[in-house]
C-alpha positions as CSV (number, residue, x, y, z in Angstrom):
1,M,115.6,124.4,82.9
2,A,116.3,128.0,81.7
3,L,120.0,127.9,82.6
4,A,120.3,124.5,80.8
5,L,118.7,126.1,77.7
6,L,121.2,129.0,77.8
7,E,124.2,126.6,78.1
8,D,122.9,124.4,75.2
9,W,122.2,127.4,73.0
10,C,125.7,128.8,73.7
11,R,127.2,125.4,72.9
12,I,125.3,125.2,69.6
13,M,126.4,128.8,68.7
14,S,130.0,128.2,69.8
15,V,130.0,131.1,72.2
16,D,131.2,131.6,75.8
17,D,128.2,131.1,78.2
18,Q,130.0,133.4,80.7
19,K,129.8,136.3,78.2
20,S,126.2,135.6,77.1
21,L,122.8,136.0,78.5
22,M,119.2,135.0,77.4
23,V,116.1,137.1,77.6
24,M,112.8,135.2,77.8
25,G,109.1,136.0,77.8
26,I,109.2,138.4,74.8
27,P,105.7,138.6,73.2
28,V,105.7,137.0,69.7
29,E,104.3,140.0,68.0
30,Y,107.5,142.1,68.6
31,D,110.0,142.1,65.8
32,E,113.8,142.3,66.2
33,T,113.9,146.1,65.9
34,E,111.4,146.6,68.7
35,I,113.3,144.0,70.9
36,Q,116.5,145.8,70.3
37,E,115.0,149.2,71.3
38,V,114.1,147.8,74.7
39,L,117.3,145.9,75.3
40,Q,119.7,148.7,74.2
41,E,118.1,151.0,76.7
42,T,118.1,148.5,79.6
43,L,121.5,146.8,79.0
44,K,123.6,149.7,77.8
45,S,125.6,149.7,81.1
46,L,126.8,146.2,80.3
47,G,128.7,147.1,77.2
48,R,128.5,146.2,73.5
49,Y,126.7,143.1,72.5
50,R,125.2,141.3,69.5
51,L,121.9,139.5,69.2
52,L,122.7,135.9,68.0
53,G,119.3,134.5,67.5
54,K,115.6,134.2,68.5
55,I,113.5,131.1,69.3
56,F,109.9,130.5,70.1
57,R,109.2,128.7,73.4
58,K,105.9,126.8,73.1
59,Q,105.4,126.3,76.8
60,E,105.5,130.1,77.4
61,N,103.9,131.1,74.1
62,A,106.7,133.7,73.9
63,N,110.1,134.3,72.3
64,A,113.6,134.2,73.8
65,V,116.7,135.8,72.4
66,L,120.4,135.1,73.0
67,L,122.9,137.9,73.4
68,E,126.7,137.7,73.3
69,F,128.8,140.5,74.9
70,M,132.0,141.7,73.4
71,E,133.7,141.9,76.8
72,D,133.5,140.1,80.1
73,I,130.3,140.9,82.0
74,D,130.1,142.2,85.6
75,V,127.3,139.8,86.8
76,S,126.6,142.1,89.8
77,V,125.0,144.7,87.5
78,I,123.0,142.3,85.2
79,P,119.3,142.9,85.8
80,S,117.2,139.8,86.6
81,E,114.4,141.1,84.5
82,V,113.6,143.8,81.9
83,Q,110.5,146.0,81.7
84,G,109.6,145.2,78.2
85,K,106.6,145.9,76.0
86,G,103.8,143.7,77.0
87,G,105.2,142.9,80.5
88,I,108.3,141.6,82.3
89,W,111.0,139.9,80.3
90,K,113.2,137.5,82.3
91,V,117.0,137.7,82.0
92,V,118.9,134.4,82.4
93,F,122.7,134.4,82.9
94,K,125.4,132.1,84.3
95,T,127.6,133.1,87.2
96,P,131.1,131.7,88.0
97,K,129.7,130.5,91.3
98,Q,127.4,128.1,89.5
99,D,130.4,126.2,88.2
100,T,131.9,126.0,91.7
101,E,128.6,124.7,93.2
102,F,128.4,122.1,90.4
103,L,131.9,120.9,91.1
104,E,131.2,120.7,94.9
105,R,128.2,118.5,94.2
106,L,130.2,116.5,91.7
107,N,133.0,115.8,94.3
108,L,130.4,114.9,96.9
109,F,128.8,112.4,94.5
110,L,132.2,110.9,93.5
111,E,133.2,110.6,97.1
112,K,130.1,108.6,97.9
113,E,130.8,106.3,95.0
114,G,134.4,105.8,96.0
115,Q,135.7,107.6,92.9
116,T,137.8,110.7,92.1
117,V,137.7,113.5,89.5
118,S,140.8,112.1,87.8
119,G,139.3,108.7,87.7
120,M,136.2,110.1,86.1
121,F,138.3,111.8,83.4
122,R,139.9,108.4,82.7
123,A,136.5,106.8,82.4
124,L,135.6,109.5,79.9
125,G,138.7,108.7,77.9
126,H,140.4,112.0,78.7
127,E,143.9,111.7,80.2
128,G,144.7,115.4,80.4
129,V,144.1,115.8,84.1
130,S,146.4,114.1,86.5
131,P,145.6,113.3,90.2
132,V,148.4,115.8,91.2
133,A,147.0,118.6,89.1
134,V,143.4,118.3,90.2
135,P,143.6,120.3,93.5
136,C,145.5,123.1,91.7
137,V,143.0,123.6,88.9
138,S,140.5,126.4,89.3
139,P,136.8,125.3,89.5
140,E,136.1,127.3,86.3
141,L,138.9,125.5,84.4
142,L,138.0,122.1,85.7
143,A,134.3,122.7,84.6
144,H,135.6,123.6,81.2
145,L,137.8,120.6,81.0
146,L,135.0,118.4,82.1
147,G,132.8,119.8,79.4
148,Q,135.4,119.1,76.8
149,A,136.0,115.5,78.0
150,I,132.2,114.8,77.9
151,A,131.9,116.4,74.4
152,H,134.7,114.2,73.0
153,A,134.0,111.0,75.0
154,P,133.2,107.9,72.9
155,Q,129.5,107.2,72.6
156,P,127.7,105.8,74.3
157,L,129.2,107.2,77.5
158,L,130.1,104.5,80.0
159,P,129.1,105.3,83.7
160,M,132.0,106.1,86.0
161,R,131.1,103.1,88.2
162,Y,127.6,101.9,88.4
163,R,124.2,102.7,89.8
164,K,123.9,101.1,93.2
165,L,121.2,98.7,94.2
166,R,119.2,99.2,97.3
167,V,119.7,96.7,100.1
168,F,117.8,93.4,100.3
169,S,118.3,90.7,102.9
170,G,115.3,88.3,102.6
171,S,114.9,88.4,106.4
172,A,111.5,87.9,108.0
173,V,111.8,91.3,109.6
174,P,113.5,93.6,107.1
175,A,115.6,96.6,108.1
176,P,114.2,100.1,107.6
177,E,116.5,100.8,104.6
178,E,115.5,97.6,102.8
179,E,113.2,97.4,99.8
180,P,110.4,94.8,99.5
181,F,111.6,91.9,97.3
182,E,109.3,92.7,94.3
183,I,110.6,96.3,94.1
184,W,114.2,95.3,94.7
185,L,113.9,92.6,92.0
186,E,112.4,95.0,89.4
187,Q,115.2,97.5,90.1
188,A,117.9,94.9,90.0
189,T,116.6,93.4,86.7
190,E,116.8,96.9,85.0
191,I,120.1,98.1,86.5
192,V,122.2,95.0,85.9
193,K,121.5,95.5,82.1
194,E,123.2,98.9,82.4
195,W,126.4,97.7,84.1
196,P,129.1,97.6,81.3
197,V,131.3,95.0,82.9
198,A,131.9,91.2,82.8
199,E,129.5,88.7,84.5
200,A,131.9,88.2,87.3
201,E,132.0,91.9,88.2
202,K,128.2,92.1,87.9
203,K,127.8,89.3,90.4
204,R,130.2,91.1,92.8
205,W,128.3,94.3,92.5
206,L,125.0,92.4,93.0
207,M,126.4,90.8,96.2
208,E,127.2,94.3,97.6
209,S,123.4,94.9,97.9
210,L,122.7,91.6,99.7
211,R,122.5,90.8,103.4
212,G,121.5,87.9,105.6
213,P,119.6,85.0,103.9
214,A,119.8,86.7,100.5
215,L,123.6,86.8,100.7
216,D,123.7,83.2,101.8
217,L,121.6,82.2,98.8
218,M,124.0,84.0,96.5
219,H,126.9,82.1,97.9
220,I,125.1,78.8,97.5
221,V,124.1,79.3,93.9
222,Q,127.6,80.4,93.0
223,A,129.1,77.4,94.8
224,D,126.8,75.0,92.9
225,N,127.6,76.7,89.5
226,P,130.6,79.1,89.4
227,S,129.7,80.2,85.9
228,I,126.1,81.1,86.7
229,S,124.9,84.3,85.1
230,V,123.4,87.3,86.9
231,E,120.1,86.6,85.2
232,E,120.1,83.1,86.5
233,C,121.0,84.4,90.0
234,L,117.9,86.7,89.9
235,E,115.8,83.8,88.8
236,A,116.9,81.8,91.8
237,F,115.9,84.8,94.0
238,K,112.5,84.7,92.4
239,Q,112.1,81.0,93.3
240,V,113.1,81.5,96.9
241,F,111.8,84.9,97.9
242,G,109.2,85.6,95.2
243,S,105.4,85.3,95.5
244,L,104.1,81.7,95.3
245,E,100.9,82.6,93.6
246,S,100.2,80.6,90.4
247,R,99.8,81.9,86.9
248,R,96.1,81.5,87.1
249,T,95.9,83.4,90.4
250,S,97.9,86.3,89.1
251,Q,95.8,86.5,86.0
252,V,92.5,86.4,87.9
253,K,93.8,89.0,90.4
254,Y,94.6,91.4,87.6
255,L,91.3,90.9,85.7
256,K,89.3,91.3,88.9
257,T,90.9,94.6,89.9
258,Y,88.6,97.5,89.5
259,Q,88.7,101.2,90.3
260,E,87.8,101.9,93.9
261,E,85.4,104.6,95.0
262,G,87.1,108.0,95.2
263,E,90.2,106.7,93.4
264,K,91.5,108.7,90.4
265,V,91.7,106.8,87.2
266,S,95.5,107.5,87.0
267,A,95.9,106.0,90.5
268,Y,93.9,103.0,89.5
269,V,96.1,102.5,86.4
270,L,99.3,102.8,88.5
271,R,97.9,100.2,90.9
272,L,96.9,98.0,88.0
273,E,100.3,98.2,86.4
274,T,102.0,96.4,89.3
275,L,99.6,93.5,89.0
276,L,100.0,93.4,85.2
277,R,103.8,93.2,85.4
278,R,103.5,90.4,87.9
279,A,101.2,88.5,85.7
280,V,103.5,89.0,82.7
281,E,106.5,87.7,84.8
282,K,104.4,84.6,85.7
283,R,103.7,84.3,81.9
284,A,100.0,84.5,82.8
285,I,99.7,87.3,80.2
286,P,101.9,87.3,77.1
287,R,104.3,90.2,77.1
288,N,103.6,91.1,73.5
289,I,99.9,91.9,74.3
290,A,100.5,93.6,77.6
291,D,99.6,97.1,76.2
292,Q,96.4,95.8,74.7
293,V,95.4,94.0,77.9
294,R,96.1,97.1,80.0
295,L,94.0,99.3,77.8
296,E,91.1,96.9,77.8
297,Q,91.2,96.4,81.5
298,V,91.2,100.2,82.1
299,M,88.2,100.6,79.9
300,A,86.3,97.8,81.6
301,G,87.4,98.3,85.2
302,A,87.4,102.1,85.6
303,S,84.7,104.7,85.9
304,L,85.5,106.9,82.9
305,S,84.0,110.2,81.8
306,E,82.4,110.1,78.4
307,I,85.2,112.1,76.9
308,L,88.0,109.9,78.3
309,W,86.2,106.8,77.3
310,C,85.9,108.1,73.7
311,R,89.6,109.0,73.7
312,L,90.6,105.5,74.8
313,R,88.2,103.9,72.4
314,E,89.8,105.9,69.6
315,L,93.3,104.8,70.7
316,K,92.1,101.2,70.7
317,D,90.6,101.4,67.2
318,Q,93.2,103.5,65.4
319,G,96.4,101.4,65.8
320,P,98.9,99.9,68.2
321,P,97.7,100.3,71.8
322,P,99.5,102.9,73.9
323,S,102.3,102.0,76.3
324,F,101.9,102.5,80.1
325,L,103.4,106.0,80.0
326,E,101.5,107.0,76.9
327,L,98.2,105.9,78.5
328,M,99.0,107.7,81.7
329,K,99.7,110.9,79.8
330,V,96.3,110.8,78.1
331,I,94.6,110.1,81.4
332,R,96.4,112.8,83.4
333,E,95.7,115.3,80.6
334,E,92.0,114.5,80.8
335,E,92.0,114.6,84.7
336,E,93.6,118.1,84.6
337,E,91.1,119.3,82.0
338,E,88.2,118.0,84.2
339,A,89.7,119.7,87.3
340,S,90.2,123.0,85.5
341,F,86.6,122.9,84.2
342,E,85.2,122.2,87.6
343,N,87.2,125.1,89.1
344,E,85.9,127.5,86.4
345,N,82.3,126.5,87.2
346,I,82.5,127.2,90.9
347,E,80.3,130.2,91.3
348,E,81.4,132.7,94.0
349,P,78.6,134.8,95.6
350,D,78.4,138.5,94.8
351,E,79.2,140.8,97.7
352,G,75.6,142.1,97.8
353,D,73.9,138.7,97.6
354,G,73.9,138.2,101.4
355,Y,73.9,134.4,101.7
356,G,72.0,134.0,105.0
357,H,74.2,131.2,106.5
358,W,77.4,133.2,106.2
359,D,75.8,136.4,107.3
360,N,74.7,134.8,110.5
361,E,78.1,133.5,111.3
362,A,79.6,136.9,110.6
363,D,77.1,138.5,113.0
364,D,78.2,136.1,115.7
């Protein structure tokens, strides 16, 4: 996260991230003059530099500054931290090795996807790197060219190939690497929307994830209707491999699901969400009121603290009901607050109190 912030900041300021570093954790009460006093003493061996800017980082409740050096930096002598006023200030910098490691991971990913670096540049609309030249280009230069290609690529950026679907066969005894049908279907429904290709290519990519009876079904539906869409194919999979429960059953199952003893509210909401989505798919619950139904069921089916109940009641009364993620955020925040409060109230015995039970065990 810190390295990404350094790279983004350097890009915004149009400076070389290999000749820059960032110092974090600076108390907010220190002004630029006091910061410079500390840094000049600690970083004088690195050469001349200029302070480009200062930002406040809310998550640390502290400031960070960006420095640009006038000459190349010897990364071996950059300190990882500075003894500043008010504590330790962390130093963040980028090494040439990090570009090499990134490209190694990039090449490994492309190899798994059946792609090449030159093919990736073509997908980005950058024709400046030929297949012959790629092996001869240094990792640092290749990383720089990649950054330029991404920066100037047409928006939105098209993926190099596509996100692969997990395997599904529809067999009575699924293989270990297979997903259950409901999970596979949910993933497929989302991913096929991202594939920026024609319907025929989408169907070919879909077939790559299929095995056994599922692949047989795909061949059958295409033979019956060669122009069938991917969405219609997935609908056929629902009819053959999906749950046979009725609309009414899925609705009742959702409304009769309550928080179990010892179960966190967040875990209950997550379990409930699977049933809600199934009920929406069955049209047992209208999609446009799913957020409202979710909130009402949580308030009715969960054992809520008074504070959390009031927060949810306020959300219900004030406006549009929260989405699933928004609701989970509120619940998780309250759970963490409760856990923190409980920890603070755990009283530890003083050394001289001599709790009899523990003293007896110690004597043994």
